[in-house]
N, C-alpha and C positions, 0 to 999 in steps of 0.2 A: 343951522342949515346943514343938511347931510353932505358929507364929503364924498365925492365920486372918485372912482379910480380913473386913471388917465384914459383908458379905453372907453369907459362910460362917458367921460367928458367929451372925448373925441366924437362919439356917436351923436351926442346932443349938438355939439358945435357944427357938425355936418349939416344938421337940419337948419341951423340958423344961417350959416355962412355959404353953403353950397359946396360943390365938389371940386371946383377947379378943373372942369372936364376938358378933354382934348377933342372938341366936336368937329365933325366934318360936314354933316348934313343937317343936324339938329341945331338950327341957328335962330336968332332973333327971339320971337315969342316962345319957341320951343325950349329955350334955355331958362325960362322964368320958373320960379318956385312959388308955392302958395304960402304967403307969410302968416296966414290965419289958421294953418293946420293945428289940430289938437294933438298930433302925434308926439311932439316933444314932451307934453305933459304925460301921455301914456307911457312913453319910454322911461321917464323919470320914476313913475310908479313901479314899473317892472324891474328896472335896474336896482332900485332900493330893496325890493323883495329878494332879488337874486343875490345881492351882496349880503343881506342879513342872513340868508340861508347859508352862504359860503362861510361866513364868520362862525356859524354854528357847526361847521364841517359836515353839513347835510347836503351840500350842492357843490360838485356832483357827489353822489353817494358811492362809496366803494362797495359794490355788490358782486356776488358770484354769479356767473352765467349758469342758467339751469334749463331744463327741458321737460316737457311732457308731464304736466300735472292737470288732471281732470278736475273740473269744477264739481265739487261734491258737497252737498249740504251747505251751499252758499260760500264755500271757500275753495281756493286753489293755492295751497300753501298759505302765505301771509295775505293773499289778495282776496277781497270780497268779490263775489261773482254771481251771475245768474245766467245759465245756458251759454256760457262762453268758457271754453277750455284754454289753458295756457299751453301752447305747443312748444314754445321756447322763449327764453329771455336772454339777451346779450347785453352785457354791461357796457357802459361808456368806455371803460378802459379797453375792453376786448374789441370794441368798434374802432379803436385807434384814436379816439377823441381825447383831447386835453381840455375839458370844459363841458358845459351843459349841452344837451341836445335841443333841437327845435323842430323844423319842418320834416315831413316825410312824404315820399312818393314811391311809385312802383313801376316796374317794366317787365314785360314778358318777351323773351327772345322769340321772334316770329318763326324761326326754323326749329330750334331745339325745344321750344315751349317751356324752357326754364324760367322761373320767376325770381325776381330780384327786388330787394328793398334798397331804397336810396334815402339815407337819413342825414340831415344836416346837423352839424355841431358848431360850437363856438369857433373852432379853428379850421373847419373844412367839411368835407362830405364823405361819408362811408358807404361802400357798396357791398351788399350782402346777398349771397345766393340762398334763397329760402324755398327752393324747389322741394327739398326734403324738410318740411317745416319743423320737425322735431330735432333736426341736426343742421341748422343753418351754418353757412361758411362765410366768414368775412374775407372778401377777396381783395379789397383795395381801399385806399384813402386818398382823396384829392384835396390837398391843402388849399386854404383860402387864397384868393388872388392878391389880397393886400393884408390888412390887419384882421384880427378876430372880431367877431360880432355875435351877439345873442340872437340876431335875426338873420336867417339864411333860408331861402325858398327854392324849391326844385320842381320843375315840370319836365315832361318827356314828349318828344315829337320825332318821328322818323328815326327811331333807334338812337337818339341823342338826348342826353340830359342837359338841360339849360338851368343854370344856377345863378341866382342873384343874391344880394346881401345888403344890409344896412352899413356894412363896412365902407369906410371912406374910399372913394374912387375904385370900387370893386368891379363895376360893370357886369358883364354877362359872361360866365364861363360856359363853354360848350364842350361836352365830352362824348365821344363816340362809344356807345354802350356795347357795340359788337366786340370791342377790345376785351370785355369781360370773359369771352369764350376761352381765351388763352391763359387766363389766370387761375391759380390754385391757392387755396389758403396755406399760409406758412405754418410749419409744424412747431416753430419756436415761440409762437404767440405774437410775433411782430406782424405788421400789416404792410402789404405792397403799397408803395407810394406812387400815385398816378399823376399824370399831367394833362391839363386840358388840351384839346385838339385845336381850338381856336378861341378867340376872345372878341367881344363886342364892347366898344368903349364909348358909345355916344351918350350914355348916361353913366353916372358913377354909382353912388349908393341908391338902392331902391328898396321898397318894402316887400313887394311880391311879384311873382312871375305868373302870368295867366296865358294859357295857350289854347287856341281853338284848333284841334287836330284835324278837323274837316277842311279848314281853309289854309292852314300853314302860316298863320299869323300869331305872333307873340305880342302880348301887351304887358309892358312893365308899368307898374302902378306905384305911386308914392315916391317917385324919384324927384330929383331937384330939376326936372325938365317938365315942359308941357303943363306948367302951373300945378305940378305934382299929379296930373291926371294921367290919361292913357298915352303912353309912348309906344308907338306901334312899330314892330320889326317884322319884316318878311323873312321867314326862316325856311322857305320851301327848299332852298339849298342850305341844309343845316350848318355846313362849315363855311358859309359865306353870308352871314346875316346882314340884312340891309335895312336902313331906316326907311319907314314907309309912311309915317304920318304922326299927327299930334292932336289930341283932344284935351283941352283944358277949360272948357266952358263952365264946368261945375267945380273947379278947384281940385282939392286933394281927393284922390281915389285910394281907399285903403285896400280893397280887394274887389274882385269881379269874377263873373263867369260869362264867357263869350261863346255863343252858339250860332249855328245856322238855324234860324227860327222855323219851327214846325207846329206852332200853337194855333189858336183859333182866331187870332187877329189877322184876317186875310190881307190887310194892307201891307203886311211885312213878311208874308210867307216866302221863305227861301232867302231872305236877307240875313246878313250877319248882324247880330244884336248882342250888345254887352249889357249885363245887369250889374250895376256898380254899387258898391257899398261905401258911402262917402262921408262917414263920421256922423252925419245927422240926417241923411236921406238915403232912400233907395232911388237911384237914378238910372234910367234906361236910355241907352244910346244906340242909334242906328250907325253902325260903322262900316256899312257895305262899301261906300266910297271913301277911301282913306284920305282923299283930298277934301272931302266935304262931309265930315261926320256930324250928325245932328242929334241933339238931345230930344227924346220923344216924351218922356215923363219924368217927373221929379216929385217925390212925396216924402215928407217927414212923418212923425207920429208922436203922440203924447207920451211923455216920459222918456224920450231918447236921452242917452248918455254918451254912447259911442257905437254908432252903426258899424259893425265889424265885418261880417261875412255872411254868405248865404248860398243856397243851391236850389235849382229848379227840380220839380218832379219830372218824370220822363215824358209826360204829356205836355209839359211847358205851360200849364194852366195855373199852377201855384208855385210858390217858392217858400222855403223856410229861411228865416233871417235871425241872426243872433246879434245882440247888443252887448258888447264886452264889459261895460261898466254899470249896467242897470242893476245888477245884483249887489254891487258894492255901494252905489250911491242912490239907488231907487228906493221905493217903499217896500219892496218884497225881495228878500235875499234868495229865494228859490229860483233855480235856473229857468229862465223864460225863453221859449222858442216861439217866434211869431210866424203866423201863416198869412201870406199875402196872396191875394187874387190878382194875377197878372194877365187876365184874358184880354184886357184893353191895355196895350203897351203905353198909351198916352195917359192913363189914369190908373196906376196901381192902387189897390185898396187893401188896407190891413183888415183881414177877415176875423182874426182871433189869435189867442195865445194859449200855449200849453205850458203849464208850470210843473216842473219836476218835483218829486219828493225830496230831492237833494238841494242843499244850499251850496251852490258852486257857480263860479264864473264859467260861461261858455266861451269856446274859442273857434274851432273849425268843424264844419259838418259837411257830409257828402251823402247823396242819395243814390242808391242802386236798387232798381226794381221797386218793391213796396217797403223797403227799409231805409231809414236814415241812420247814419253812423256819426255820432257826435263825440268830439274830444272836448270834454268839459273840465279841463284842469283837475281840481281836487276830486271830482266825481269820476274821473277816468273816462273810459269808452262807454257811452250809453247808446243803445239801439232802440229806435222807435219804429213802430208799424205806421206807415203813412198811406195805407191802402184806401183810407177814407179821408184823405187830406182835403178833397174838394168839399166834403161835408164839415170841415173844420175839426176833424177828430184825429188825434195822435195818441198812441198808446205805447208805453215802454214795455219791451218784450225781452230785454236782456241787457247785461252790463258786465264790465270787468274793470274794477277799480285799481288802476296802476299806481295810485297814490294813497297807500294806507295810512300815511303819516299826517294827512290833512283832510279836512272835511268842512271847508268854509269858503266863501268867495275870496278869490286871490289868484295868484299867477304861478302856482306850483302844480305839478302833475302832468297831465297829458296835453301836448301841444297840438297834435294832429294825428290823422290816421289815413289809411288807403285801403278801401274795401273791394277793389275792382279785379282782383285775380280770379280767373275762371275756376280755379281749384276751390275757392271758398276761403282760402287763407286771408286773414286780416292782419295788417301790420299797423302798429301804433307806436308813437314816440312818447317817452317820458322825459321831461326836462332834466330831472335829477338822476334818472336811473339808466335809460338807454332804450333799446329796441325790444318791443313785445311782439311776438308772433302768436296769433290767436285764432280760434275757430268758434263761430256761432253754431250752436247745436240745436237751436229752436226751430229751424226751418227744415222740413223733411222733403 
């Protein structure tokens, strides 16, 4: 049996034993966890791979920060690429991290229009000014609220960053991003240490943070509350988050996207709907009334291994879904991206699948306009044309492989990306390396 580090053991024990939370409003059924979740198994897989990599002194990698390498003849330095330039790379050490990286998100200052990367690490969160993308500046580092964790997730609302983690009793850190205006990068290579502005403690560890910026509600998923389902927080006053509701009817929710619905199913037009990725199903929930949230549709699919994450197209008629374990344990090791027809919210239908030329595990994807941006671990950032998604067609149009040392299904390489800056700058995280600042050159 593999020997785990104390921190790894603590992460697993948290899933089994719960957090020992100091709850005020999330009581009774809200405190229940899902004992049937597959997440402990997935955590064991990842921790084993992370520790194997660390023993080989490859995680985290000691790399030098670099900038401005054009993708030419399929290469940008050591990185394979197609129509994606490397504007800058910042190493984990220069980010202020003592351990591997994980999630990433972005923020644009509404007044100065400056663009910032927010990247999670084992021991906290780093904030980087990427306005000049070939010369990014590391402004500050917010340490974890409790212990370190290989899982940390960030989203932004009303100029505040909301940070959750699988770390024991971490809760929700809230940081006022306007404070970055007064920070400058240090000349000596050290990083300013930041402090959260407020903290929400009605859940402890969580897997992810989902925010609907149109409504001002945050959905913590995979916590040890609400049967590991949707733990809803009102964040309209960002520095005074309030418990708002609980949905646990379908058990563990691994990830979700919550939107004000504008699709073709007229029964739900204008309502707040969450599309949930629940380990073995796509589950669609009407969350308009936080006191009476209702499951609308729930559908599994042949060959599921671990329903992980997905994203709607902008018309909200289709969504792309990834299964994190089907490349490892299914019959086909090539990255599979599923296309779902969600025109009827009560009856989502798997329309078809796109198989990449790469053999790699998929992780997080986002859609902006007619492009999908996928972080597929060992295959790095892959960009797909989704302009004919309703016809069941996807086409790869560019990529940047942040993980030249691996090319197989597994959990090394790119964790996530953020493609929503108006400048066209793309930021992506590499677990072992750090922050990549990229530019897709295929769209004129």
